[in-house]
MIRO-583541 format. One record per atom (N, C-alpha, C): atom name; x, y negated, z negated; residue in one letter. Coordinates in steps of 0.001 Angstrom, whole numbers. Atoms other than C-alpha are relative to their C-alpha. Example, Ala and Ser with C-alpha at 12.3 -4.5 7.8 and 13.67 -1.06 7.14 Angstrom:
atome / X / Y / Z / residu
N / 890 / 1190 / 0 / A
CA / 12300 / 4500 / -7800 / A
C / 900 / -1200 / 0 / A
N / -820 / 1190 / 60 / S
CA / 13670 / 1060 / -7140 / S
C / -770 / -1090 / -730 / S
END
This chain:
atome / X / Y / Z / residu
N / 1071 / 706 / -663 / X
CA / 89208 / -13206 / 117511 / X
C / -1303 / 502 / -607 / X
N / 1252 / -374 / 644 / X
CA / 85754 / -13212 / 115931 / X
C / -985 / 564 / 1006 / X
N / 1016 / -564 / -895 / X
CA / 82727 / -11422 / 117306 / X
C / -758 / -1096 / 734 / X
N / 651 / 1114 / -682 / X
CA / 81189 / -14816 / 118089 / X
C / 787 / -428 / 1233 / X
N / -843 / 378 / -1136 / X
CA / 84142 / -15609 / 120326 / X
C / -157 / 994 / 1140 / X
N / 234 / -1001 / -1038 / X
CA / 83704 / -12311 / 122172 / X
C / -1342 / -258 / 680 / X
N / 1336 / 244 / -541 / X
CA / 80013 / -13073 / 122587 / X
C / 1 / -1183 / 954 / X
N / -51 / 1195 / -855 / X
CA / 80732 / -16532 / 124016 / X
C / 692 / 297 / 1321 / X
N / -719 / -341 / -1236 / X
CA / 83214 / -15124 / 126517 / X
C / -902 / 819 / 912 / X
N / 866 / -831 / -826 / X
CA / 80781 / -12465 / 127685 / X
C / -1196 / -783 / 516 / X
N / 1105 / 837 / -470 / X
CA / 77961 / -15015 / 127879 / X
C / 440 / -835 / 1189 / X
N / -463 / 842 / -1097 / X
CA / 80057 / -17301 / 130065 / X
C / 237 / 820 / 1259 / X
N / -207 / -862 / -1169 / X
CA / 80924 / -14382 / 132319 / X
C / -1341 / 370 / 623 / X
N / 1286 / -452 / -534 / X
CA / 77336 / -13177 / 132630 / X
C / -813 / -1152 / 584 / X
N / 723 / 1158 / -525 / X
CA / 75960 / -16700 / 133200 / X
C / 624 / -444 / 1322 / X
N / -657 / 368 / -1238 / X
CA / 78503 / -17239 / 135946 / X
C / 836 / -1250 / -125 / X
N / -840 / 1190 / 177 / X
CA / 80430 / -20136 / 134428 / X
C / 1438 / 278 / 397 / X
N / -1384 / -344 / -277 / X
CA / 83627 / -18263 / 135076 / X
C / 66 / 1109 / 1038 / X
N / 28 / -1021 / -1035 / X
CA / 83051 / -16345 / 138305 / X
C / 1397 / 339 / 498 / X
N / -1342 / -204 / -542 / X
CA / 86630 / -16820 / 139449 / X
C / 836 / 892 / -915 / X
N / -835 / -727 / 945 / X
CA / 88172 / -15370 / 136277 / X
C / -775 / 1041 / -794 / X
N / 864 / -892 / 775 / X
CA / 85282 / -13205 / 135041 / X
C / 581 / 1370 / -256 / X
N / -514 / -1355 / 170 / X
CA / 86839 / -9798 / 135657 / X
C / 1282 / 23 / -812 / X
N / -1260 / 3 / 737 / X
CA / 90270 / -10729 / 134349 / X
C / -219 / -363 / -1467 / X
N / 298 / 366 / 1388 / X
CA / 88790 / -12341 / 131225 / X
C / -586 / 1199 / -732 / X
N / 607 / -1170 / 618 / X
CA / 86684 / -9267 / 130510 / X
C / 1059 / 1068 / -282 / X
N / -1072 / -978 / 193 / X
CA / 89723 / -7019 / 130979 / X
C / 918 / -419 / -1148 / X
N / -864 / 502 / 1076 / X
CA / 91794 / -9230 / 128686 / X
C / -668 / 155 / -1359 / X
N / 740 / -148 / 1263 / X
CA / 89099 / -9202 / 125998 / X
C / -2 / 1462 / -432 / X
N / -13 / -1430 / 320 / X
CA / 88895 / -5404 / 126180 / X
C / 1376 / 423 / -489 / X
N / -1369 / -308 / 397 / X
CA / 92675 / -5163 / 125952 / X
C / 300 / -564 / -1381 / X
N / -217 / 634 / 1298 / X
CA / 92735 / -7561 / 123028 / X
C / -679 / 790 / -1107 / X
N / 710 / -805 / 995 / X
CA / 90142 / -5477 / 121182 / X
C / 776 / 1250 / -354 / X
N / -799 / -1198 / 226 / X
CA / 92285 / -2377 / 121610 / X
C / 1253 / -325 / -798 / X
N / -1208 / 399 / 730 / X
CA / 95410 / -4200 / 120450 / X
C / -321 / -363 / -1445 / X
N / 389 / 361 / 1364 / X
CA / 93554 / -5548 / 117408 / X
C / -232 / 1254 / -836 / X
N / 216 / -1264 / 715 / X
CA / 92491 / -2015 / 116443 / X
C / 1336 / 661 / -322 / X
N / -1331 / -568 / 229 / X
CA / 96089 / -788 / 116851 / X
C / 722 / -745 / -1118 / X
N / -627 / 818 / 1037 / X
CA / 97344 / -3673 / 114709 / X
C / -591 / 323 / -1358 / X
N / 657 / -294 / 1271 / X
CA / 94791 / -2937 / 111999 / X
C / 428 / 1370 / -520 / X
N / -439 / -1334 / 391 / X
CA / 95759 / 754 / 111977 / X
C / 1424 / -34 / -547 / X
N / -1391 / 113 / 452 / X
CA / 99451 / -106 / 111659 / X
C / 73 / -729 / -1336 / X
N / 8 / 767 / 1254 / X
CA / 98731 / -2648 / 108923 / X
C / -450 / 873 / -1165 / X
N / 481 / -893 / 1049 / X
CA / 96782 / -71 / 106919 / X
C / 1044 / 1061 / -346 / X
N / -1032 / -1003 / 254 / X
CA / 99577 / 2501 / 107321 / X
C / 1138 / -580 / -826 / X
N / -1072 / 655 / 757 / X
CA / 102187 / 59 / 106044 / X
C / -450 / -267 / -1427 / X
N / 521 / 290 / 1340 / X
CA / 99980 / -927 / 103106 / X
C / -64 / 1266 / -852 / X
N / 107 / -1256 / 739 / X
CA / 99615 / 2736 / 102143 / X
C / 1361 / 544 / -444 / X
N / -1344 / -478 / 346 / X
CA / 103391 / 3265 / 101940 / X
C / 475 / -633 / -1303 / X
N / -582 / 511 / 1238 / X
CA / 105247 / 2885 / 98681 / X
C / 1114 / -994 / 330 / X
N / -1058 / 987 / -205 / X
CA / 107582 / -94 / 98356 / X
C / 1379 / 577 / -316 / X
N / -1270 / -584 / 431 / X
CA / 110286 / 2010 / 96686 / X
C / -38 / 1498 / 262 / X
N / -93 / -1443 / -239 / X
CA / 111403 / 5443 / 97788 / X
C / 630 / 634 / -1241 / X
N / -434 / -546 / 1286 / X
CA / 111623 / 7152 / 94403 / X
C / 1034 / 1106 / 143 / X
N / -950 / -1098 / -159 / X
CA / 113504 / 10164 / 95738 / X
C / 1429 / -512 / 199 / X
N / -1331 / 578 / -148 / X
CA / 116415 / 7828 / 96534 / X
C / 461 / -727 / -1261 / X
N / -381 / 835 / 1142 / X
CA / 116333 / 5603 / 93473 / X
C / 68 / 762 / -1318 / X
N / 45 / -726 / 1277 / X
CA / 115593 / 8173 / 90736 / X
C / 1374 / 523 / -445 / X
N / -1313 / -482 / 456 / X
CA / 119058 / 9798 / 90717 / X
C / 933 / -1129 / -460 / X
N / -848 / 1135 / 384 / X
CA / 120790 / 6408 / 90551 / X
C / -449 / -558 / -1341 / X
N / 523 / 484 / 1274 / X
CA / 118510 / 5233 / 87742 / X
C / 424 / 909 / -1144 / X
N / -385 / -962 / 1048 / X
CA / 119244 / 8406 / 85785 / X
C / 1469 / -154 / -365 / X
N / -1436 / 171 / 272 / X
CA / 123011 / 7928 / 86152 / X
C / 267 / -1299 / -763 / X
N / -173 / 1277 / 701 / X
CA / 122742 / 4286 / 85036 / X
C / -410 / 153 / -1453 / X
N / 472 / -189 / 1363 / X
CA / 120722 / 5296 / 81955 / X
C / 946 / 875 / -812 / X
N / -953 / -879 / 683 / X
CA / 123234 / 8028 / 81122 / X
C / 1358 / -671 / -185 / X
N / -1292 / 685 / 72 / X
CA / 126102 / 5596 / 81594 / X
C / 1074 / 659 / 846 / X
N / -967 / -719 / -833 / X
CA / 127736 / 7788 / 84226 / X
C / 95 / -555 / 1416 / X
N / -25 / 573 / -1345 / X
CA / 127113 / 5607 / 87290 / X
C / 1273 / -822 / 169 / X
N / -1272 / 676 / -248 / X
CA / 130430 / 4453 / 88719 / X
C / -38 / -698 / 1359 / X
N / -93 / 754 / -1242 / X
CA / 130998 / 1796 / 91356 / X
C / 1469 / -267 / 272 / X
N / -1381 / 261 / -394 / X
CA / 134300 / 1647 / 93222 / X
C / 90 / -1463 / 436 / X
N / -100 / 1439 / -262 / X
CA / 135303 / -2026 / 93239 / X
C / 460 / -293 / 1430 / X
N / -494 / 227 / -1368 / X
CA / 137183 / -1770 / 96541 / X
C / -1091 / 256 / 1044 / X
N / 1080 / -319 / -925 / X
CA / 134279 / -121 / 98344 / X
C / -1078 / -1080 / -52 / X
N / 996 / 1047 / 165 / X
CA / 131857 / -2672 / 96919 / X
C / 458 / -1294 / 674 / X
N / -530 / 1229 / -589 / X
CA / 134093 / -5577 / 97967 / X
C / 4 / 85 / 1524 / X
N / 13 / -181 / -1458 / X
CA / 134459 / -4148 / 101496 / X
C / -1401 / -165 / 580 / X
N / 1380 / 106 / -482 / X
CA / 130694 / -3790 / 101922 / X
C / -516 / -1427 / -127 / X
N / 439 / 1373 / 213 / X
CA / 130064 / -7233 / 100480 / X
C / 587 / -926 / 1069 / X
N / -659 / 827 / -1002 / X
CA / 132569 / -8819 / 102837 / X
C / -535 / 266 / 1395 / X
N / 526 / -320 / -1339 / X
CA / 131257 / -6971 / 105901 / X
C / -1404 / -573 / 189 / X
N / 1344 / 597 / -96 / X
CA / 127666 / -8078 / 105140 / X
C / 93 / -1506 / 157 / X
N / -199 / 1445 / -109 / X
CA / 128871 / -11645 / 104700 / X
C / 415 / -371 / 1423 / X
N / -487 / 286 / -1359 / X
CA / 130695 / -11556 / 108036 / X
C / -1097 / 230 / 1042 / X
N / 1122 / -236 / -924 / X
CA / 127599 / -10109 / 109764 / X
C / -934 / -1199 / 57 / X
N / 939 / 1132 / 42 / X
CA / 125507 / -13086 / 108638 / X
C / 587 / -1248 / 660 / X
N / -646 / 1183 / -593 / X
CA / 128041 / -15566 / 110044 / X
C / 27 / 56 / 1526 / X
N / -52 / -150 / -1469 / X
CA / 127781 / -14228 / 113624 / X
C / -1100 / -748 / 667 / X
END
């Protein structure tokens, strides 16, 4: 919600256009402002995180480059089938 929208709400409350709902509207606007700040903080924290966790991927990459990375076909097939069955539920 823009600052102009906040201003309009507070103007309508102070002028008396919304006497019946004035207190609840003001409380809701205050709550919304707090939630918007929380959302912005969370958004910034997520943006600061790396997309890839290198500590997990680096050992696998090294094994692939060395040619020593082995995949058990049965284990792979089991996981593939279980994921497929999960999506069908």
